[in-house]
C-alpha positions in Angstrom: 0.0 0.1 0.1 1.2 3.5 -0.8 2.1 5.8 2.1 -0.3 8.5 1.8 -1.2 11.6 3.9 -4.5 11.7 5.5 -7.3 14.0 4.3 -6.7 16.3 7.3 -3.2 16.5 6.4 -3.9 17.2 2.6 -6.7 19.8 3.7 -4.4 21.6 6.2 -1.7 21.8 3.8 -3.9 23.4 1.2 -5.7 26.1 3.6 -1.9 27.3 4.5 -1.2 27.5 0.6 -4.6 29.4 0.2 -3.7 31.8 3.0 -0.7 32.8 1.0 -2.9 34.8 -1.4 -4.1 37.1 1.6 -3.1 40.5 1.3 -4.1 41.3 5.0 -1.2 43.2 6.8 -2.1 41.4 10.1 -2.7 37.8 9.6 -2.9 35.6 6.4 -5.8 33.3 6.7 -7.2 30.3 4.3 -10.1 28.1 4.3 -11.7 25.5 2.3 -15.2 24.0 2.4 -15.4 20.3 1.7 -18.0 17.5 1.5 -17.2 13.9 0.9 -13.5 14.9 0.7 -14.5 17.0 -2.4 -13.3 20.6 -2.3 -16.4 22.8 -3.1 -14.9 26.3 -2.5 -12.0 28.2 -1.2 -11.4 31.7 0.6 -8.7 33.9 2.1 -9.0 37.2 3.9 -8.8 40.2 1.6 -10.7 43.2 0.2 -13.6 43.0 -2.0 -12.7 42.4 -5.7 -11.8 45.7 -7.5 -11.0 47.3 -3.9 -7.4 48.5 -3.5 -5.4 46.5 -1.2 -4.6 47.8 2.6 -0.9 48.5 1.7 -2.0 50.7 -1.4 -4.3 52.9 0.8 -1.9 53.8 3.5 -2.1 50.7 5.6 -4.4 49.0 7.9 -6.9 51.2 9.3 -7.1 49.4 12.4 -3.2 48.9 12.9 -3.1 52.9 12.4 -5.6 53.3 15.2 -4.1 50.9 17.5 -7.1 48.5 17.6 -6.3 45.1 19.0 -6.7 41.6 17.3 -10.4 40.8 17.3 -11.8 44.0 17.9 -13.7 46.4 15.6 -13.8 44.2 12.8 -16.2 46.6 11.1 -13.3 49.0 10.3 -11.3 46.3 8.2 -11.5 46.7 4.5 -10.9 42.9 4.3 -13.4 40.2 4.2 -12.4 37.0 6.2 -11.7 33.7 4.6 -14.8 31.9 5.7 -16.9 34.7 4.3 -15.1 34.8 0.9 -15.6 31.0 0.8 -19.2 31.2 1.7 -19.8 34.0 -0.8 -17.8 32.0 -3.7 -20.2 29.1 -3.2 -23.3 31.3 -3.3 -22.0 33.2 -6.3 -21.6 29.9 -8.2 -24.6 28.2 -7.0 -22.9 25.5 -4.6 -24.6 23.9 -1.9 -22.4 23.9 1.1 -25.2 22.5 3.6 -23.9 19.6 5.4 -20.2 20.4 4.5 -17.1 20.7 6.5 -15.0 23.9 6.7 -11.2 23.8 7.3 -9.8 26.9 8.6 -6.4 28.0 9.6 -7.4 29.9 12.8 -10.8 29.9 14.9 -13.5 32.0 13.0 -14.7 35.1 14.5 -18.3 35.4 16.0 -19.6 37.0 12.7 -18.0 34.0 10.7 -19.3 31.7 13.2 -22.8 33.0 12.5 -22.5 32.7 8.8 -21.2 29.1 9.1 -23.9 28.2 11.1 -26.6 29.7 8.9 -24.9 28.4 5.9 -25.7 24.9 7.1 -21.9 23.9 7.6 -22.0 20.8 9.9 -18.4 21.0 10.9 -15.7 23.4 11.6 -12.1 21.9 11.7 -9.8 24.3 13.0 -5.9 24.6 13.3 -5.3 27.8 15.2 -6.7 30.1 18.0 -8.4 33.4 17.8 -8.6 36.0 20.2 -12.0 36.0 21.9 -13.3 33.0 20.1 -15.1 31.8 23.2 -18.1 33.4 21.8 -17.8 31.9 18.5 -17.5 28.4 20.1 -20.7 29.3 22.1 -22.6 30.1 18.9 -21.4 27.0 17.1 -22.2 25.1 20.0 -25.8 26.4 20.2 -26.2 26.0 16.5 -25.0 22.3 16.8 -21.8 22.9 14.4 -19.2 20.4 15.5 -15.9 21.9 16.2 -12.7 19.7 15.8 -9.1 20.7 16.3 -7.2 18.0 14.3 -3.9 17.2 16.1 -1.1 18.5 14.0 1.6 16.5 15.8 0.3 13.5 14.0 1.1 14.9 10.8 4.1 13.4 9.0 7.2 15.6 8.0 7.5 15.5 4.1 10.6 16.1 2.1 
């Protein structure tokens, strides 16, 4: 039998690659939505299509104002990775109900609400986010399963 990486390792590698498309000056986030091990859509954090990148408009407004990570998200010009993935699915008529979303960091409360309402059944998250407790409560109330895969089991590849 061929020595292959697990599905979690595969998707984990992909979301980290996807995150490299981000132009956010604070944090690069990537995600993908999967059903039956088939990728339905992907997303990374960045401004809406056609909007200048933060570095092209003088920087991140939240950085300039000294706002902590996880606070005053409405001031950011960037959409979150989860929002972009959900919008991509909607734009292309792809049902994500019952799917799993893989995310590099825990969703913010706004994204947690969108994930629940989109019908996503599981969040597989690889990193923490400031103030994620309210997101966890939201997902728990909405019966969205939360999984933190153990990346220490992932094999080193050369």
